[in-house]
TORKOL-4160 file (C-alpha; in steps of 0.2 Angstrom, whole numbers, padded with zeros to 4 digits, m for minus):
122
<pt num="1" X="0095" Y="0029" Z="0059"/>
<pt num="2" X="0112" Y="0027" Z="0062"/>
<pt num="3" X="0125" Y="0039" Z="0061"/>
<pt num="4" X="0116" Y="0052" Z="0050"/>
<pt num="5" X="0110" Y="0038" Z="0034"/>
<pt num="6" X="0094" Y="0037" Z="0027"/>
<pt num="7" X="0082" Y="0027" Z="0034"/>
<pt num="8" X="0081" Y="0011" Z="0024"/>
<pt num="9" X="0065" Y="0010" Z="0022"/>
<pt num="10" X="0065" Y="0028" Z="0015"/>
<pt num="11" X="0080" Y="0021" Z="0004"/>
<pt num="12" X="0069" Y="0007" Z="m0002"/>
<pt num="13" X="0057" Y="0018" Z="m0009"/>
<pt num="14" X="0068" Y="0029" Z="m0017"/>
<pt num="15" X="0072" Y="0015" Z="m0029"/>
<pt num="16" X="0057" Y="0013" Z="m0035"/>
<pt num="17" X="0051" Y="0020" Z="m0051"/>
<pt num="18" X="0036" Y="0030" Z="m0052"/>
<pt num="19" X="0021" Y="0028" Z="m0048"/>
<pt num="20" X="0026" Y="0016" Z="m0037"/>
<pt num="21" X="0036" Y="0024" Z="m0029"/>
<pt num="22" X="0024" Y="0037" Z="m0024"/>
<pt num="23" X="0010" Y="0028" Z="m0022"/>
<pt num="24" X="0020" Y="0018" Z="m0007"/>
<pt num="25" X="0027" Y="0035" Z="0000"/>
<pt num="26" X="0008" Y="0040" Z="0000"/>
<pt num="27" X="0001" Y="0025" Z="0010"/>
<pt num="28" X="0017" Y="0027" Z="0021"/>
<pt num="29" X="0013" Y="0047" Z="0024"/>
<pt num="30" X="m0005" Y="0039" Z="0030"/>
<pt num="31" X="0001" Y="0028" Z="0040"/>
<pt num="32" X="0013" Y="0038" Z="0049"/>
<pt num="33" X="0001" Y="0052" Z="0051"/>
<pt num="34" X="m0010" Y="0042" Z="0060"/>
<pt num="35" X="0002" Y="0031" Z="0070"/>
<pt num="36" X="0017" Y="0042" Z="0072"/>
<pt num="37" X="0023" Y="0030" Z="0086"/>
<pt num="38" X="0027" Y="0012" Z="0073"/>
<pt num="39" X="0045" Y="0012" Z="0071"/>
<pt num="40" X="0050" Y="0008" Z="0051"/>
<pt num="41" X="0061" Y="m0006" Z="0049"/>
<pt num="42" X="0065" Y="m0018" Z="0033"/>
<pt num="43" X="0062" Y="m0036" Z="0037"/>
<pt num="44" X="0068" Y="m0049" Z="0022"/>
<pt num="45" X="0072" Y="m0034" Z="0012"/>
<pt num="46" X="0053" Y="m0027" Z="0014"/>
<pt num="47" X="0046" Y="m0011" Z="0024"/>
<pt num="48" X="0038" Y="m0016" Z="0039"/>
<pt num="49" X="0030" Y="m0005" Z="0052"/>
<pt num="50" X="0031" Y="m0011" Z="0070"/>
<pt num="51" X="0024" Y="m0006" Z="0086"/>
<pt num="52" X="0030" Y="m0012" Z="0102"/>
<pt num="53" X="0043" Y="m0021" Z="0097"/>
<pt num="54" X="0031" Y="m0032" Z="0085"/>
<pt num="55" X="0027" Y="m0031" Z="0066"/>
<pt num="56" X="0010" Y="m0022" Z="0063"/>
<pt num="57" X="0011" Y="m0021" Z="0044"/>
<pt num="58" X="0022" Y="m0019" Z="0027"/>
<pt num="59" X="0023" Y="m0013" Z="0010"/>
<pt num="60" X="0031" Y="m0017" Z="m0005"/>
<pt num="61" X="0031" Y="m0019" Z="m0025"/>
<pt num="62" X="0031" Y="m0037" Z="m0034"/>
<pt num="63" X="0030" Y="m0040" Z="m0053"/>
<pt num="64" X="0015" Y="m0037" Z="m0057"/>
<pt num="65" X="0006" Y="m0028" Z="m0040"/>
<pt num="66" X="0008" Y="m0016" Z="m0025"/>
<pt num="67" X="0009" Y="m0025" Z="m0009"/>
<pt num="68" X="0002" Y="m0023" Z="0010"/>
<pt num="69" X="0009" Y="m0036" Z="0020"/>
<pt num="70" X="0001" Y="m0040" Z="0040"/>
<pt num="71" X="0012" Y="m0057" Z="0040"/>
<pt num="72" X="0007" Y="m0059" Z="0060"/>
<pt num="73" X="m0010" Y="m0060" Z="0068"/>
<pt num="74" X="m0028" Y="m0063" Z="0063"/>
<pt num="75" X="m0031" Y="m0042" Z="0059"/>
<pt num="76" X="m0032" Y="m0046" Z="0042"/>
<pt num="77" X="m0042" Y="m0064" Z="0042"/>
<pt num="78" X="m0053" Y="m0053" Z="0053"/>
<pt num="79" X="m0055" Y="m0035" Z="0044"/>
<pt num="80" X="m0048" Y="m0039" Z="0027"/>
<pt num="81" X="m0066" Y="m0041" Z="0021"/>
<pt num="82" X="m0067" Y="m0023" Z="0025"/>
<pt num="83" X="m0057" Y="m0021" Z="0009"/>
<pt num="84" X="m0069" Y="m0022" Z="m0004"/>
<pt num="85" X="m0064" Y="m0027" Z="m0021"/>
<pt num="86" X="m0046" Y="m0031" Z="m0016"/>
<pt num="87" X="m0037" Y="m0044" Z="m0019"/>
<pt num="88" X="m0033" Y="m0054" Z="m0004"/>
<pt num="89" X="m0024" Y="m0069" Z="0004"/>
<pt num="90" X="m0021" Y="m0075" Z="0022"/>
<pt num="91" X="m0007" Y="m0062" Z="0024"/>
<pt num="92" X="m0006" Y="m0049" Z="0010"/>
<pt num="93" X="m0016" Y="m0037" Z="m0001"/>
<pt num="94" X="m0014" Y="m0036" Z="m0017"/>
<pt num="95" X="m0018" Y="m0020" Z="m0029"/>
<pt num="96" X="m0011" Y="m0012" Z="m0044"/>
<pt num="97" X="m0004" Y="0005" Z="m0047"/>
<pt num="98" X="m0019" Y="0007" Z="m0055"/>
<pt num="99" X="m0029" Y="0007" Z="m0043"/>
<pt num="100" X="m0024" Y="0011" Z="m0026"/>
<pt num="101" X="m0030" Y="0004" Z="m0011"/>
<pt num="102" X="m0041" Y="0020" Z="0001"/>
<pt num="103" X="m0029" Y="0021" Z="0016"/>
<pt num="104" X="m0049" Y="0022" Z="0025"/>
<pt num="105" X="m0049" Y="0001" Z="0018"/>
<pt num="106" X="m0032" Y="m0001" Z="0027"/>
<pt num="107" X="m0036" Y="0006" Z="0043"/>
<pt num="108" X="m0046" Y="m0006" Z="0054"/>
<pt num="109" X="m0034" Y="m0019" Z="0048"/>
<pt num="110" X="m0021" Y="m0007" Z="0056"/>
<pt num="111" X="m0030" Y="m0003" Z="0070"/>
<pt num="112" X="m0034" Y="m0024" Z="0074"/>
<pt num="113" X="m0017" Y="m0027" Z="0072"/>
<pt num="114" X="m0010" Y="m0013" Z="0086"/>
<pt num="115" X="m0025" Y="m0021" Z="0095"/>
<pt num="116" X="m0018" Y="m0040" Z="0097"/>
<pt num="117" X="m0001" Y="m0031" Z="0100"/>
<pt num="118" X="m0008" Y="m0022" Z="0116"/>
<pt num="119" X="m0019" Y="m0038" Z="0120"/>
<pt num="120" X="m0004" Y="m0047" Z="0120"/>
<pt num="121" X="0005" Y="m0037" Z="0132"/>
<pt num="122" X="m0006" Y="m0040" Z="0146"/>
């Protein structure tokens, strides 16, 4: 955030309609509550969390679903199966506004990705 301007990730969220904006704002708040050291930045127009300068995860809205992105590392491949009944690919968990992904299912993915980043610095 520079010169008092709005955090670009908050600006992204403010431009979304409800319930999408509310759902992703809640997800963002839950993540930042547990991981207050995460930095937020846009990457190709999509909000992402960074830890120690490395991309952890992001979130966004597509035409027919909401998305939680884990574009780097093996965290989603290793922990994705714990996200029961969700539509998961190699880099994204897709979910609907009617069926928000519970944070407790994302937590293991986030912890795995943070661990990958920490181990890469050793």
